C-alpha positions in Angstrom: 6.5 12.4 -6.7 2.5 12.5 -7.8 0.5 15.6 -6.6 -2.2 15.3 -4.1 -4.8 15.7 -6.7 -3.4 13.2 -8.7 -3.1 10.5 -6.3 -7.0 11.1 -4.2 -8.3 10.7 -8.2 -6.2 8.0 -8.8 -5.0 9.6 -12.5 -2.3 7.2 -13.1 -4.3 4.0 -12.5 -4.9 1.5 -9.9 -3.6 -2.0 -9.5 -5.8 -4.6 -7.0 -3.5 -7.0 -5.3 -6.1 -10.0 -3.9 -3.4 -12.4 -3.6 0.0 -13.5 -1.5 2.0 -12.4 -4.0 4.4 -9.8 -3.8 3.4 -7.1 -6.2 6.7 -5.5 -6.8 5.8 -1.8 -8.4 5.7 1.8 -8.1 3.1 3.1 -6.3 1.6 6.4 -4.4 -0.9 4.8 -2.2 -2.8 2.2 -0.4 -6.2 1.9 -0.5 -7.4 -1.2 2.0 -10.4 -2.5 0.3 -11.2 -5.3 3.0 -9.6 -6.0 6.4 -6.1 -6.9 5.8 -2.5 -8.4 7.3 0.2 -6.9 5.5 3.7 -9.0 5.0 5.6 -6.5 4.3 5.1 -2.8 2.6 8.5 -1.5 1.1 9.9 1.4 0.2 13.1 0.7 -1.9 12.9 -2.9 -1.8 12.9 -2.5 2.4 10.2 -3.5 4.7 8.8 -0.4 6.3 5.4 -1.7 7.2 6.4 -0.9 11.4 6.7 2.6 10.0 3.3 2.7 8.9 1.6 0.1 10.7 1.3 0.0 14.8 0.6 -3.2 15.4 1.9 -4.9 12.6 -0.1 -8.6 13.1 -3.4 -7.1 13.3 -5.8 -6.1 9.9 -5.7 -2.9 9.1 -9.2 -2.1 8.5 -11.1 -1.9 5.3 -11.0 1.9 4.4 -8.0 2.8 5.6 -5.6 4.8 3.3 -1.5 4.6 3.7 0.4 6.9 1.8 4.1 7.5 2.2 6.1 10.1 3.6 8.9 12.5 2.3 7.5 12.5 -1.2 9.1 8.5 -1.8 6.4 5.7 -3.1 6.1 2.4 -2.1 7.9 0.0 -4.4 6.3 -3.4 -3.4 3.5 -4.7 -1.1 2.8 -8.3 0.2 -0.3 -9.7 1.8 -1.0 -12.2 4.4 -4.4 -11.6 4.0 -7.5 -9.4 2.1 -7.0 -6.9 -0.4 -6.0 -3.9 -1.4 -6.0 -1.2 -4.3 -2.3 0.0 -5.0 -3.0 3.8 -6.6 0.0 4.3 -9.6 
């Protein structure tokens, strides 16, 4: 697990997802760049979106930062619309 400082500074790099193709890559955080609707957010290949978003069919507002709990890493993200920055 990356340290909080390395995550917030994105010292391991980033990847922008701005399409509706699932991106499979280990990442420590999701930064929402514009209002975004998620199809899935995965940890270990299992969709955990409902553990992080209450109204899963509603757009998450720009500026939100989603971090995995319990020292885990997200393994994939799939968008319906919008764009996000994955912090590696």
